[in-house]
C-alpha positions as CSV (number, residue, x, y, z in Angstrom):
1,X,0.0,0.0,0.0
2,X,1.4,3.4,-1.0
3,X,2.2,5.8,1.8
4,X,0.2,9.0,1.9
5,X,2.2,12.2,1.5
6,X,2.7,14.2,4.7
7,X,0.8,17.5,5.0
8,X,3.3,20.3,4.9
9,X,3.3,23.3,7.3
10,X,3.6,26.8,5.9
11,X,5.5,27.7,9.1
12,X,7.6,24.5,9.1
13,X,6.1,23.8,12.5
14,X,4.8,20.3,13.4
15,X,3.3,18.3,16.2
16,X,5.1,14.9,16.0
17,X,4.3,11.7,17.8
18,X,6.7,8.7,17.9
19,X,5.4,5.4,19.1
20,X,7.2,2.3,20.4
21,X,7.2,-0.6,17.9
22,X,4.4,-3.1,18.6
23,X,3.2,-0.9,21.5
24,X,6.4,-1.7,23.5
25,X,7.9,0.7,25.9
26,X,10.4,3.3,24.6
27,X,11.6,4.0,28.1
28,X,12.2,1.3,30.8
29,X,13.8,3.5,33.5
30,X,14.8,7.1,34.2
31,X,18.2,6.7,32.5
32,X,16.4,6.0,29.2
33,X,14.4,9.2,29.4
34,X,17.5,11.1,30.2
35,X,19.4,9.6,27.3
36,X,16.5,10.5,24.9
37,X,16.6,14.1,26.1
38,X,20.4,14.2,25.6
39,X,19.9,13.0,22.0
40,X,17.3,15.6,21.4
41,X,19.6,18.3,22.8
42,X,22.5,17.2,20.7
43,X,20.6,17.2,17.4
44,X,18.7,20.3,18.3
45,X,22.1,22.0,18.4
46,X,23.5,20.3,15.3
47,X,20.5,20.7,13.1
48,X,19.2,24.0,14.5
49,X,15.6,23.2,15.0
50,X,13.4,24.7,17.8
51,X,11.4,22.8,20.4
52,X,8.3,24.5,21.7
53,X,6.9,21.6,23.8
54,X,7.7,18.0,24.5
55,X,6.5,15.1,26.6
56,X,8.1,11.7,27.0
57,X,5.6,9.0,27.9
58,X,6.5,5.4,28.5
59,X,5.7,4.2,25.0
60,X,5.4,7.3,23.0
61,X,6.8,10.8,22.6
62,X,5.1,14.1,21.7
63,X,7.2,16.9,20.2
64,X,6.2,20.4,18.9
65,X,9.0,21.8,16.8
66,X,10.0,24.0,14.0
67,X,12.7,23.0,11.5
68,X,14.9,25.4,9.5
69,X,15.1,25.5,5.7
70,X,18.4,23.7,5.8
71,X,17.1,20.4,7.2
72,X,13.9,18.4,6.7
73,X,11.6,16.9,9.3
74,X,12.4,13.5,7.9
75,X,16.1,14.0,8.4
76,X,15.7,15.2,12.0
77,X,13.8,12.1,13.0
78,X,16.0,9.8,11.1
79,X,18.9,11.0,13.2
80,X,17.0,11.0,16.5
81,X,15.3,7.6,16.0
82,X,18.4,5.8,14.7
83,X,20.6,7.1,17.5
84,X,18.2,6.2,20.2
85,X,17.3,2.8,18.8
86,X,21.0,1.8,18.5
87,X,21.6,2.9,22.1
88,X,18.4,1.2,23.4
89,X,19.2,-2.1,21.6
90,X,22.7,-2.2,22.9
91,X,21.7,-1.4,26.5
92,X,19.0,-4.1,26.6
93,X,20.8,-6.7,24.4
94,X,18.0,-6.8,21.8
95,X,17.6,-6.3,18.1
96,X,15.0,-5.0,15.8
97,X,12.9,-1.9,15.6
98,X,12.4,0.3,18.7
99,X,10.1,2.9,17.1
100,X,6.9,2.0,15.2
101,X,7.8,2.8,11.6
102,X,7.2,6.3,10.5
103,X,6.5,9.0,13.0
104,X,3.1,10.7,13.0
105,X,2.9,14.4,12.2
106,X,0.5,17.3,11.8
107,X,1.3,20.8,10.5
108,X,0.8,23.7,12.9
109,X,0.1,26.9,10.9
110,X,-1.4,29.3,13.4
111,X,-0.7,30.8,16.8
112,X,-4.0,29.4,18.2
113,X,-3.1,25.9,17.0
114,X,0.3,26.1,18.5
115,X,-1.0,27.1,21.9
116,X,-3.6,24.4,21.8
117,X,-1.0,21.7,21.1
118,X,1.3,23.0,23.8
119,X,-1.5,22.6,26.3
120,X,-2.5,19.2,24.9
121,X,1.1,17.9,25.1
122,X,1.5,19.0,28.7
123,X,-1.7,17.3,29.7
124,X,-0.6,13.9,28.5
125,X,0.7,12.8,32.0
126,X,-2.5,14.0,33.6
127,X,-4.7,12.0,31.1
128,X,-2.6,8.9,31.9
129,X,-3.1,9.4,35.7
130,X,0.6,10.1,36.3
131,X,0.0,13.5,37.9
132,X,-3.0,15.5,39.0
133,X,-2.5,18.5,36.7
134,X,0.4,19.8,34.5
135,X,3.5,20.5,36.5
136,X,2.4,18.8,39.7
137,X,4.8,15.9,39.6
138,X,5.7,14.6,36.1
139,X,9.3,15.4,35.2
140,X,9.6,14.3,31.6
141,X,7.8,17.2,29.9
142,X,8.6,20.8,28.9
143,X,6.1,22.3,31.3
144,X,8.7,23.1,34.0
145,X,10.9,24.8,31.4
146,X,8.2,27.4,31.1
147,X,7.8,28.0,34.9
148,X,11.5,28.4,35.9
149,X,14.1,31.0,34.9
150,X,16.3,28.6,32.9
151,X,14.5,27.3,29.9
152,X,16.5,24.1,29.5
153,X,15.7,22.2,26.3
154,X,12.6,24.1,25.3
155,X,12.5,27.3,23.3
156,X,10.0,29.1,25.5
157,X,10.2,32.7,24.0
158,X,7.6,32.3,21.3
159,X,4.8,30.8,23.5
160,X,5.5,33.3,26.3
161,X,5.4,36.2,23.9
162,X,2.0,35.0,22.5
163,X,0.6,34.8,26.1
164,X,2.1,38.1,27.2
165,X,2.8,36.9,30.8
166,X,3.9,33.7,32.6
167,X,0.7,33.9,34.6
168,X,-1.3,33.4,31.3
169,X,0.7,30.3,30.6
170,X,-0.4,28.9,33.9
171,X,-4.0,30.0,33.4
172,X,-4.0,28.3,30.0
173,X,-3.2,25.0,31.7
174,X,-6.0,25.2,34.3
175,X,-8.4,24.1,31.6
176,X,-8.1,20.5,30.3
177,X,-8.1,20.2,26.5
178,X,-11.3,18.9,25.0
179,X,-9.8,18.1,21.6
180,X,-7.5,15.3,20.4
181,X,-4.3,16.4,18.8
182,X,-2.8,13.4,17.1
183,X,-4.2,11.3,19.9
184,X,-2.8,7.9,19.0
185,X,-4.7,6.1,21.7
186,X,-8.3,7.5,21.3
187,X,-9.6,4.4,19.5
188,X,-7.8,1.9,21.7
189,X,-9.0,0.5,25.0
190,X,-6.0,-0.7,27.0
191,X,-4.4,-0.7,30.4
192,X,-2.0,2.2,31.1
193,X,1.6,1.2,30.4
194,X,2.8,1.7,34.0
195,X,0.0,-0.5,35.3
196,X,0.7,-3.1,32.7
197,X,4.4,-3.2,33.6
198,X,3.5,-3.6,37.3
199,X,1.2,-6.6,36.5
200,X,3.9,-8.3,34.4
201,X,6.5,-7.9,37.2
202,X,4.0,-9.4,39.7
203,X,3.3,-12.5,37.7
204,X,6.7,-13.3,36.3
205,X,10.4,-12.6,37.0
206,X,10.8,-10.1,34.2
207,X,12.1,-6.6,35.2
208,X,11.3,-5.1,31.8
209,X,9.3,-5.5,28.6
210,X,12.5,-6.5,26.9
211,X,13.0,-9.4,29.3
212,X,9.4,-10.5,28.7
213,X,10.0,-10.6,24.9
214,X,12.9,-13.0,25.5
215,X,10.7,-15.6,27.1
216,X,9.6,-18.7,25.2
217,X,6.3,-18.5,23.3
218,X,4.7,-21.0,25.8
219,X,5.8,-18.9,28.8
220,X,4.6,-15.7,27.2
221,X,1.2,-17.2,26.4
222,X,0.7,-18.4,29.9
223,X,1.5,-14.9,31.3
224,X,-0.6,-13.2,28.7
225,X,-3.6,-15.4,29.7
226,X,-3.3,-14.3,33.3
227,X,-2.7,-10.7,32.2
228,X,-5.9,-10.7,30.1
229,X,-7.9,-11.6,33.3
230,X,-6.2,-8.9,35.2
231,X,-6.9,-6.4,32.4
232,X,-10.7,-7.1,32.6
233,X,-10.6,-5.4,36.1
234,X,-9.9,-2.1,34.4
235,X,-13.0,-2.4,32.1
236,X,-10.7,-2.4,29.0
């Protein structure tokens, strides 16, 4: 089946989502999140793109960025995905794909759309039940870059200029988004990834999803049978 051409942004600004291959985790522990952010920072400096918002979830990544004329969106994510996949596979002694094929992207061509997606990205941990509201506890997003004096990885100037004051940034995040911006899970009923990981650790000796994949087919099927019964308790 032929691939559909990506929609192009007149501002070269995009909301991008990267998923784990076969719904697997992209990040097993804190060091993995840190490594991914290091890779982002390295290529941001090398390729001169800007990051307006990001959120690293256990099995997917949200990024809102603008690329320059000198480099394509495809080139940016070829570098990022390849570098992280090589590191991840070496660390966990595995082979194969880490990311799920091509990344998802949508063009962002207005200031209103940009602010909407910033808020949507920052609300991902809250939607997953990992914090009560943006900035209340989840550390792997760009929200805190906007609320402290040092911006870190995020280019905060554009968003803060559109909102006039830091107080308006906080006010914007007091209202949960009602729309889905590239919501890759909206048609999928499933257990949250962190809960699923806890269940697997309880019913077998695996410390990570990668360890689970190394089990024999028979062992995996037995565990998945029990997992399915546990999943029914979540109404999924």
